[in-house]
Wavefront OBJ file of the C-alpha trace (Angstrom):
o trace
v 125.748 67.742 95.508
v 124.975 66.462 99.006
v 123.988 63.084 97.501
v 127.251 62.923 95.563
v 129.253 63.912 98.634
v 127.583 61.228 100.764
v 128.156 58.531 98.133
v 131.809 59.505 97.630
v 132.471 59.972 101.346
v 133.659 63.559 100.988
v 132.520 67.039 101.959
v 130.130 69.037 99.755
v 132.836 71.630 99.210
v 135.038 68.895 97.696
v 132.288 67.992 95.227
v 131.966 71.681 94.345
v 135.707 71.905 93.657
v 135.623 68.850 91.355
v 132.500 69.965 89.482
v 133.695 73.538 88.997
v 137.365 72.694 88.449
v 138.627 74.997 91.186
v 140.964 74.436 94.095
v 143.112 71.359 94.717
v 141.638 67.880 95.079
v 143.671 64.674 95.248
v 143.364 62.540 92.097
v 142.024 59.549 94.056
v 139.349 61.724 95.683
v 138.368 63.320 92.370
v 137.935 59.852 90.859
v 135.561 58.861 93.696
v 133.551 62.053 93.206
v 133.299 61.553 89.439
v 132.247 57.927 89.940
v 129.483 59.096 92.295
v 128.383 61.751 89.800
v 128.105 59.111 87.068
v 126.201 56.697 89.304
v 123.696 59.286 90.502
v 123.320 61.132 87.190
v 124.089 64.518 88.731
v 124.415 67.508 86.385
v 125.798 70.870 87.363
v 123.028 73.440 87.741
v 124.194 76.408 85.689
v 121.846 79.001 87.163
v 121.066 77.687 90.632
v 123.330 80.291 92.183
v 121.162 83.033 90.688
v 118.015 81.646 92.288
v 117.011 82.167 95.888
v 115.914 79.135 97.908
v 112.308 78.262 97.111
v 112.266 80.131 93.818
v 111.314 78.352 90.598
v 113.106 78.842 87.297
v 111.360 81.245 84.949
v 113.010 79.871 81.817
v 111.699 77.400 79.248
v 113.864 75.420 76.829
v 112.855 75.161 73.156
v 114.686 72.554 71.071
v 113.816 72.654 67.365
v 114.840 71.223 64.006
v 116.253 73.214 61.095
v 115.833 76.912 61.929
v 116.082 77.861 58.240
v 112.701 76.169 57.799
v 109.931 78.806 58.073
v 107.721 76.159 59.706
v 109.956 76.009 62.788
v 110.534 79.757 62.848
v 106.770 80.330 62.980
v 106.311 77.660 65.655
v 109.091 79.177 67.773
v 107.713 82.705 67.454
v 104.301 81.650 68.782
v 105.741 79.556 71.627
v 108.024 82.413 72.728
v 105.105 84.859 72.738
v 103.055 82.588 75.019
v 106.019 82.027 77.335
v 106.833 85.732 77.534
v 103.230 86.619 78.343
v 103.440 84.216 81.281
v 106.705 85.795 82.464
v 109.065 83.112 81.152
v 112.224 83.624 79.141
v 113.057 81.066 76.422
v 116.370 79.345 75.721
v 116.412 78.282 72.060
v 118.524 75.417 70.742
v 118.578 73.243 67.623
v 119.605 69.642 67.006
v 119.016 69.549 63.226
v 118.203 65.806 63.166
v 121.423 64.752 64.945
v 120.665 62.411 67.913
v 123.964 63.131 69.682
v 123.543 66.884 69.359
v 119.964 66.544 70.607
v 121.007 64.522 73.656
v 123.725 67.018 74.537
v 121.370 69.968 74.057
v 118.710 68.420 76.319
v 121.318 67.772 79.009
v 122.576 71.354 78.826
v 119.058 72.817 79.006
v 118.151 70.685 82.013
v 121.487 71.611 83.573
v 120.486 75.256 83.253
v 117.440 74.451 85.356
v 114.744 75.212 82.804
v 111.200 74.923 84.140
v 110.115 72.873 81.130
v 111.080 71.756 77.632
v 109.376 71.879 74.233
v 111.141 69.482 71.864
v 110.818 68.672 68.165
v 112.264 65.155 68.487
v 114.552 63.592 65.916
v 114.136 60.050 64.594
v 116.064 58.280 67.378
v 115.047 56.530 70.578
v 114.294 59.011 73.359
v 114.581 56.637 76.294
v 117.689 58.639 77.246
v 115.326 61.357 78.536
v 114.280 59.058 81.374
v 117.917 58.922 82.497
v 118.846 62.577 81.953
v 115.593 63.869 83.406
v 115.129 61.213 86.081
v 116.220 63.413 88.975
v 114.857 66.790 87.858
v 111.487 65.654 86.440
v 111.320 68.630 84.096
v 107.984 68.693 82.200
v 108.370 67.962 78.484
v 106.066 68.531 75.513
v 106.915 67.050 72.120
v 105.749 69.035 69.119
v 105.366 68.217 65.396
v 106.381 64.572 65.965
v 105.947 62.003 68.726
v 109.002 60.421 70.348
v 109.755 56.768 71.012
v 110.883 55.553 74.415
v 109.636 58.543 76.419
v 106.159 59.309 77.732
v 105.113 62.958 77.446
v 102.507 65.248 75.930
v 102.665 65.635 72.152
v 101.086 68.174 69.782
v 100.869 67.273 66.084
v 99.201 68.301 62.869
v 97.039 65.788 61.004
v 99.658 64.808 58.433
v 97.853 61.748 57.144
v 94.634 63.676 56.545
v 96.661 66.389 54.817
v 98.180 63.841 52.449
v 94.739 62.404 51.765
v 93.212 65.839 51.093
v 95.995 66.829 48.693
v 95.794 63.604 46.706
v 92.013 63.449 46.646
v 91.918 67.008 45.337
v 94.136 66.016 42.417
v 92.057 62.896 41.755
v 88.936 65.089 41.681
v 90.560 67.115 38.863
v 90.789 63.920 36.807
v 94.390 62.892 37.582
v 95.347 59.231 37.967
v 99.120 59.429 37.559
v 100.000 61.482 40.620
v 103.616 61.580 41.738
v 104.652 62.279 45.321
v 107.983 63.691 46.517
v 108.739 62.569 50.068
v 111.210 64.422 52.279
v 113.039 62.420 54.983
v 111.433 63.939 58.091
v 111.106 60.484 59.724
v 107.490 60.990 60.792
v 105.508 63.821 59.205
v 106.094 63.063 55.545
v 105.689 59.353 56.181
v 102.153 60.048 57.381
v 101.556 62.279 54.359
v 102.634 59.391 52.125
v 100.186 57.128 53.953
v 97.379 59.623 53.253
v 98.408 59.744 49.578
v 98.139 55.975 49.227
v 94.856 55.881 51.120
v 93.259 58.481 48.818
v 94.379 56.657 45.679
v 93.091 53.285 46.834
v 89.772 54.728 47.954
v 89.432 56.151 44.437
v 90.179 52.788 42.849
v 93.691 53.761 41.756
v 96.530 51.397 42.610
v 99.606 53.415 43.731
v 102.510 53.206 41.289
v 105.838 52.834 43.099
v 107.592 54.549 40.176
v 105.722 57.734 41.123
v 106.824 57.631 44.780
v 110.157 59.450 45.078
v 111.827 59.449 48.492
v 114.584 62.040 48.677
v 117.767 61.706 50.721
v 118.012 65.228 52.114
v 114.763 66.894 51.108
v 116.372 69.977 49.580
v 114.918 72.232 46.897
v 117.684 71.194 44.504
v 116.936 67.500 45.024
v 113.234 68.077 44.407
v 113.991 70.031 41.234
v 116.150 67.218 39.852
v 113.608 64.537 40.806
v 110.749 66.465 39.179
v 112.769 66.957 36.014
v 113.365 63.195 35.846
v 109.689 62.406 36.435
v 108.363 64.855 33.855
v 110.786 63.781 31.120
v 110.153 60.053 31.604
v 108.359 57.894 29.034
v 105.138 57.921 31.045
v 105.202 61.132 33.105
v 102.766 62.023 35.877
v 100.118 64.658 35.217
v 100.166 65.877 38.806
v 102.643 66.166 41.676
v 102.116 66.234 45.449
v 105.154 67.697 47.252
v 105.315 66.966 50.961
v 107.165 70.103 52.180
v 107.514 73.740 51.190
v 111.153 73.233 50.155
v 110.094 70.460 47.777
v 107.282 72.536 46.312
v 109.818 75.207 45.379
v 111.901 72.571 43.565
v 108.858 71.281 41.678
v 107.964 74.799 40.545
v 111.520 75.472 39.365
v 111.591 72.259 37.308
v 108.203 73.014 35.724
v 109.341 76.506 34.768
v 112.551 75.168 33.249
v 110.684 72.516 31.244
v 107.830 74.896 30.397
v 105.455 72.161 31.502
v 101.972 72.635 32.886
v 101.392 70.042 35.609
v 98.985 70.089 38.538
v 100.730 70.713 41.877
v 99.642 70.574 45.503
v 102.219 71.308 48.192
v 102.198 70.642 51.930
v 102.861 73.753 54.048
v 102.203 77.250 52.814
v 105.079 79.565 51.973
v 105.700 83.233 51.269
v 104.429 84.550 47.943
v 102.738 81.235 47.090
v 99.602 83.240 46.315
v 101.500 85.815 44.238
v 103.003 83.549 41.565
v 101.648 83.687 37.977
v 99.686 80.557 38.842
v 99.170 80.694 42.627
v 100.129 77.485 44.426
v 97.508 75.209 45.952
v 98.635 73.976 49.378
v 97.576 71.908 52.340
v 98.438 73.850 55.449
v 98.023 73.918 59.203
v 98.115 76.745 61.716
v 101.793 76.534 62.640
v 101.518 79.317 65.194
v 98.666 77.488 66.909
v 100.927 74.442 67.085
v 103.506 76.518 68.987
v 100.909 78.223 71.169
v 99.212 74.976 72.093
v 102.505 73.291 72.988
v 103.586 76.265 75.132
v 100.240 76.486 76.961
v 100.288 72.753 77.620
v 103.810 73.016 79.023
v 102.820 75.922 81.283
v 99.935 73.831 82.618
v 102.399 71.057 83.487
v 104.803 73.514 85.123
v 101.914 74.807 87.225
v 101.097 71.343 88.553
v 98.815 69.636 86.012
v 99.532 65.933 86.554
v 96.863 64.423 84.288
v 97.895 61.539 81.980
v 99.926 62.490 78.907
v 97.872 64.026 76.114
v 98.115 63.614 72.330
v 96.659 66.623 70.492
v 96.192 66.550 66.712
v 95.466 69.879 65.014
v 93.477 69.977 61.742
v 94.733 70.857 58.272
v 93.027 72.639 55.399
v 93.449 72.729 51.636
v 93.738 76.168 50.039
v 92.848 75.975 46.336
v 94.686 78.723 44.447
v 95.373 77.471 40.929
v 98.121 74.900 40.514
v 96.042 72.152 42.099
v 93.077 72.915 39.868
v 94.868 72.221 36.576
v 92.810 69.385 35.108
v 94.004 66.235 33.371
v 95.211 67.211 29.890
l 1 2 3 4 5 6 7 8 9 10 11 12 13 14 15 16 17 18 19 20 21 22 23 24 25 26 27 28 29 30 31 32 33 34 35 36 37 38 39 40 41 42 43 44 45 46 47 48 49 50 51 52 53 54 55 56 57 58 59 60 61 62 63 64 65 66 67 68 69 70 71 72 73 74 75 76 77 78 79 80 81 82 83 84 85 86 87 88 89 90 91 92 93 94 95 96 97 98 99 100 101 102 103 104 105 106 107 108 109 110 111 112 113 114 115 116 117 118 119 120 121 122 123 124 125 126 127 128 129 130 131 132 133 134 135 136 137 138 139 140 141 142 143 144 145 146 147 148 149 150 151 152 153 154 155 156 157 158 159 160 161 162 163 164 165 166 167 168 169 170 171 172 173 174 175 176 177 178 179 180 181 182 183 184 185 186 187 188 189 190 191 192 193 194 195 196 197 198 199 200 201 202 203 204 205 206 207 208 209 210 211 212 213 214 215 216 217 218 219 220 221 222 223 224 225 226 227 228 229 230 231 232 233 234 235 236 237 238 239 240 241 242 243 244 245 246 247 248 249 250 251 252 253 254 255 256 257 258 259 260 261 262 263 264 265 266 267 268 269 270 271 272 273 274 275 276 277 278 279 280 281 282 283 284 285 286 287 288 289 290 291 292 293 294 295 296 297 298 299 300 301 302 303 304 305 306 307 308 309 310 311 312 313 314 315 316 317 318 319 320 321 322 323 324 325 326 327 328 329
């Protein structure tokens, strides 16, 4: 506020009145203050008044994707547990793949003087973080996906290796016509598709573009319809690799409706997957470890770790339960 006041040629109390919308300030003066705010990039600190001089914020911001996705719920739970054990509260927000909502949410969290941010970035350019965070220098850790245009720590799962493992497992059961359903997650499923193609080529099988189905929204209903189309085609696949838990559910629904026995491997485990009549084979990662690792890395940064940005890739494993072991008919 002192910087804004100096630039606008007014008293700090005048800046306070403009920012908080209290008292009377001449229109010309308010315009000068707002111009200074824009030039400097000042954001009102929502909780500064509750902090004594010299105190640090004991709050962390957590900005996730779709909270109806069990993957993000599990990640959040683990990150919150780590933060709470260290004495930090967590402010949770969601952008749900909307760049404008994400930008606004980041600005609000920084404005509330969080000590650090864990972000699941959307598909857009994140250079805006350099502007929003330029004055505060709040530590940031990206999780599940990297971000473009911003340098920070990132914690990922090995999506490409997961796609390779799933596909290779189906090839090992004798399948050559393996379909893949790809959800539009802008990074993760793209790497899973890359692993799929790599496994096929290494096995001497040329990928068939007719068996690669990229969905618009990645919903269960979309996956069900796409699977129904694939399995009723003139030359149907004998196996399906679904790249998210939502898609796996759609594949299973279509197979039940058509009374078709097809090999299935899904990416990400889900509740009751092991309790179905034919338990579902999945490639999975330790989602809670993803959240824990991101939170611990952020706490290290908050506590002064200034080493170069790190990229951590956590392993995946294939759990063979039944659907992925259905051999070529």
